[in-house]
C-alpha positions as a printed Julia matrix, in Angstrom:
338×3 Matrix{Float64}:
  80.17   67.9   141.02
  82.52   64.95  140.31
  86.27   65.11  140.75
  86.41   68.87  140.87
  83.82   69.11  143.72
  85.79   66.37  145.57
  89.01   68.33  145.27
  87.45   71.66  146.24
  85.86   70.11  149.34
  89.28   70.04  150.9
  89.74   73.89  150.38
  86.59   75.39  151.83
  88.26   78.74  152.49
  88.57   79.45  148.7
  85.46   81.38  147.44
  83.39   79.57  144.8
  83.66   82.4   142.24
  87.46   81.86  142.29
  87.01   78.93  139.92
  85.34   81.36  137.37
  88.52   83.36  137.51
  90.49   80.28  136.9
  88.35   79.41  133.89
  88.92   82.92  132.53
  92.64   82.76  133.06
  92.8    79.33  131.26
  90.8    80.66  128.36
  93.08   83.68  128.16
  96.1    81.38  128.14
  94.74   79.31  125.29
  94.02   82.51  123.32
  97.48   83.86  123.98
  99.06   80.59  122.88
  97.1    80.79  119.57
  98.61   84.24  118.98
 102.09   83.04  119.88
 101.87   80.07  117.47
 100.68   82.34  114.65
 103.53   84.83  115.39
 106.18   82.13  115.48
 105.05   80.65  112.21
 105.17   84.05  110.49
 108.62   84.77  112.05
 110.01   81.52  110.63
 108.53   82.18  107.19
 109.76   85.79  107.0
 113.21   84.84  108.29
 113.73   82.21  105.55
 112.36   84.64  102.96
 114.79   87.35  104.05
 117.61   84.82  104.1
 116.91   83.95  100.49
 116.87   87.63   99.46
 120.27   89.37   99.39
 118.6    92.8    99.86
 116.88   91.74  103.11
 119.81   90.28  105.01
 119.77   93.02  107.66
 116.07   92.38  108.32
 116.69   88.7   108.57
 119.36   89.31  111.09
 116.93   91.29  113.25
 114.4    88.36  113.1
 117.16   85.83  114.05
 118.31   87.87  117.08
 114.87   87.71  118.57
 115.12   86.15  122.11
 112.75   84.16  124.19
 112.22   86.87  126.8
 109.99   89.04  124.6
 108.01   85.92  123.68
 107.35   85.07  127.3
 106.44   88.61  128.13
 104.15   88.74  125.08
 102.43   85.5   126.21
 101.94   86.66  129.79
 100.53   90.09  128.87
  98.13   88.63  126.39
  97.01   85.96  128.91
  96.23   88.75  131.36
  94.34   90.81  128.84
  92.28   87.92  127.56
  91.45   86.76  131.02
  90.15   90.33  131.89
  88.3    90.67  128.6
  84.59   89.87  128.62
  83.33   87.43  125.98
  80.73   90.04  124.76
  83.3    92.54  123.65
  85.64   89.81  122.46
  82.81   88.53  120.2
  82.41   92.01  118.77
  86.09   92.26  117.96
  85.92   88.91  116.11
  82.92   89.85  114.05
  84.45   93.24  113.25
  87.75   91.79  112.08
  86.02   89.08  110.04
  84.05   91.68  108.05
  87.1    93.84  107.63
  89.22   90.92  106.45
  86.51   89.89  103.89
  86.35   93.51  102.7
  90.22   93.7   102.31
  90.34   90.45  100.41
  87.54   91.34   98.0
  89.01   94.83   97.44
  92.39   93.36   96.41
  93.22   92.97   92.65
  93.93   89.54   91.29
  97.51   88.51   91.86
  98.03   90.87   94.82
  98.69   89.7    98.34
  98.17   91.01  101.81
 100.43   89.1   104.21
  99.88   91.8   106.82
  96.53   90.21  107.6
  98.36   87.37  109.34
  99.82   89.85  111.81
  96.96   92.33  111.96
  94.62   89.45  113.05
  96.7    88.5   116.1
  94.63   90.02  118.79
  91.36   89.11  117.02
  92.27   85.42  116.71
  93.03   85.24  120.42
  89.65   86.86  121.13
  88.06   84.36  118.8
  89.66   81.38  120.62
  88.64   82.64  124.02
  85.15   83.43  122.94
  84.69   80.04  121.38
  85.94   78.25  124.47
  83.59   80.36  126.62
  80.62   79.27  124.4
  81.59   75.63  123.95
  82.21   75.05  127.67
  79.13   76.96  128.86
  77.42   74.71  131.45
  79.97   71.96  131.05
  80.21   69.81  134.29
  84.06   69.64  134.03
  84.66   72.95  132.49
  87.82   73.72  134.43
  89.52   70.41  133.69
  88.68   70.68  130.06
  90.24   74.13  129.86
  93.23   72.95  131.84
  93.73   70.14  129.27
  93.35   72.71  126.42
  95.86   75.03  128.05
  98.37   72.16  128.52
  98.17   71.16  124.96
  98.41   74.79  123.76
 101.47   75.37  125.91
 103.14   72.27  124.48
 102.52   73.48  120.9
 103.99   76.87  121.79
 107.06   75.28  123.37
 107.56   73.17  120.2
 107.11   76.13  117.99
 109.53   78.13  120.01
 112.1    75.36  119.78
 111.69   75.15  116.0
 112.04   78.94  115.66
 115.18   78.95  117.81
 116.62   76.02  115.73
 115.84   77.76  112.44
 117.4    81.03  113.58
 120.66   79.41  114.65
 121.15   76.47  112.19
 118.85   76.87  109.15
 121.48   78.56  106.95
 124.06   75.8   107.65
 121.63   72.84  107.65
 119.91   73.9   104.43
 123.33   74.13  102.7
 124.67   70.87  104.09
 121.28   69.09  103.78
 121.51   66.82  106.81
 118.68   68.18  109.13
 115.14   66.9   108.7
 113.47   70.05  110.06
 115.53   72.46  107.92
 115.11   70.27  104.82
 111.34   70.23  105.3
 111.32   74.06  105.67
 113.63   74.28  102.58
 111.12   72.39  100.5
 107.82   73.89  101.79
 108.48   77.23  103.52
 106.6    79.05  100.82
 103.47   77.02  101.69
 103.43   78.3   105.26
 101.06   81.3   104.41
  98.66   78.98  102.61
  98.52   76.63  105.54
  98.04   79.48  108.0
  95.32   80.93  105.76
  93.37   77.64  105.83
  93.7    77.35  109.59
  92.61   80.89  110.15
  89.51   80.45  107.88
  88.4    77.5   110.06
  89.2    79.35  113.33
  87.33   82.48  112.37
  84.37   80.46  111.03
  83.98   78.77  114.36
  84.65   82.08  116.25
  82.0    83.93  114.28
  79.33   81.42  115.01
  80.36   81.38  118.69
  80.41   85.2   118.71
  76.89   85.51  117.38
  75.73   83.01  119.94
  77.44   84.77  122.81
  76.0    88.17  121.88
  72.48   86.79  121.34
  72.33   84.99  124.72
  72.11   88.27  126.54
  68.8    89.27  124.81
  65.47   88.29  126.2
  63.35   89.27  123.22
  63.69   89.88  119.54
  63.15   93.58  119.94
  66.14   93.88  122.2
  68.29   91.99  119.64
  67.08   94.35  116.88
  67.92   97.44  118.97
  71.49   96.17  119.37
  72.25   94.67  115.93
  70.88   97.63  114.02
  73.39  100.22  115.26
  76.06   97.49  115.25
  75.47   96.87  111.5
  75.6   100.61  110.76
  78.89  100.95  112.69
  80.5    98.04  111.04
  79.44   99.19  107.62
  81.07  102.6   108.14
  84.29  100.87  109.36
  84.37   98.66  106.26
  84.01  101.67  104.0
  86.84  103.33  105.93
  89.08  100.36  105.56
  88.39  100.07  101.84
  89.57  103.68  101.35
  92.87  102.76  103.0
  93.5    99.86  100.62
  94.14  102.34   97.81
  97.22  103.69   99.67
 100.47  102.15  100.76
  99.78  101.55  104.45
 102.34  102.67  107.1
 102.93  101.9   110.73
 101.2   105.13  111.63
  98.18  104.18  109.58
  98.0   100.79  111.31
  97.85  102.43  114.74
  95.31  104.95  113.45
  93.12  102.2   112.14
  93.09  100.56  115.62
  92.0   103.82  117.26
  89.26  104.28  114.7
  87.95  100.81  115.16
  88.02  100.86  118.94
  86.48  104.38  118.91
  83.62  103.12  116.79
  83.03  100.24  119.19
  83.27  102.58  122.19
  80.54  104.93  120.81
  78.41  101.86  120.05
  78.8   100.44  123.57
  78.12  103.82  125.13
  74.81  103.78  123.22
  73.58  100.16  123.57
  76.1    98.49  125.8
  77.06   98.33  129.46
  79.73  100.11  131.51
  81.72   96.88  131.79
  81.75   96.7   127.98
  83.39  100.17  127.93
  86.22   98.98  130.21
  86.71   95.86  128.04
  87.1    98.0   124.9
  89.96   99.84  126.5
  91.44   96.48  127.28
  91.04   95.57  123.57
  92.78   98.85  122.65
  95.76   97.98  124.83
  95.9    94.41  123.35
  95.81   95.65  119.72
  98.48   98.25  120.37
 100.66   95.65  122.15
 100.4    93.12  119.24
 101.24   95.75  116.71
 104.28   96.91  118.68
 105.38   93.31  119.23
 105.15   92.47  115.5
 106.58   95.76  114.25
 109.61   94.37  112.5
 107.52   91.59  110.82
 104.87   94.11  109.76
 107.51   96.26  108.04
 108.69   93.26  106.03
 105.16   92.27  105.08
 104.3    95.88  104.18
 107.35   96.02  101.85
 106.47   92.64  100.28
 102.82   93.53   99.67
 103.68   96.86   98.1
 106.35   95.35   95.89
 103.95   92.59   94.66
 101.15   94.87   93.63
 100.22   94.01   90.08
  99.36   97.62   89.29
 102.97   98.56   88.97
 104.07   96.42   86.0
 101.74   95.01   83.3
 100.32   91.61   84.19
 102.23   88.71   82.75
 105.35   90.87   82.15
 108.77   89.6    83.12
 108.96   92.22   85.88
 105.81   90.93   87.58
 107.05   87.31   87.37
 110.39   88.42   88.92
 108.58   89.2    92.19
 108.23   85.51   92.97
 110.58   84.15   95.61
 114.02   83.0    94.3
 116.13   81.05   96.8
 119.57   82.4    97.36
 122.25   80.22   95.86
 124.4    80.22   98.98
 121.52   78.66  101.02
 119.73   76.26   98.64
 122.44   75.11   96.45
């Protein structure tokens, strides 16, 4: 009721289920905005890192030449995919990635990094945001207006991030050298802290998403026996996936292995849903597959940089504490920071 009912009373020809589609579209837009913000933060961080490394000037030029058209296309496609994706399968994707991320972090040696996680989690964090909004606004009297406000704020953040990324790509090298731009001076001082800030934000986002995902999955069960029949094969499937991911951590991952991992994960979920799920869940898994592939293809240049960085910073190559291992820390280029 309320204001929404008053407005809709003037458009009786619009079917009532249309507002459910609007809610799904708004949730998808907020999820896509979350992915866009994460991607833009990583692009800014990697661009400054490449700019400060004489051996990565070519990669930095590729990141700088990134235009706004791919960003808008990326945002629109992800909005469409998230709006079509059901919250049940989105919750499964969130839980699967959370377990996989925990396994990857625990399997890493001390001192090693995995900056690829920031890009590999793109589609999953969008699923988590959409799933959380679906759970938090369930039964809310002004659900559509709340989602519209969230979408507006998310779009504003994306617009500001896009402005900052464009400014950094065009003017950071000059402004950091001349030291007269507040934005560039702030990035000059704290650009190394961007991954740490993103990591803290992602931990909070996935914690909320995991709780919402469990609630979304359990709300479809009428009894404990139904829940056990679903969670038992799900646990077995996720355990096998975690073991498979741990084996891959002993190798240097390539782009082909990243796509192969996506097919293995989605294949496992497909078999699971064919056993204990619904036909709609199977369709949603194919939507997830398209989304994962699209995010990997969009972030291909950044993934290559992160892959090289993670492999170069593995502590197993030199002895811990040796001058060679300390040399892997970022050293600003003199032409930029002096």
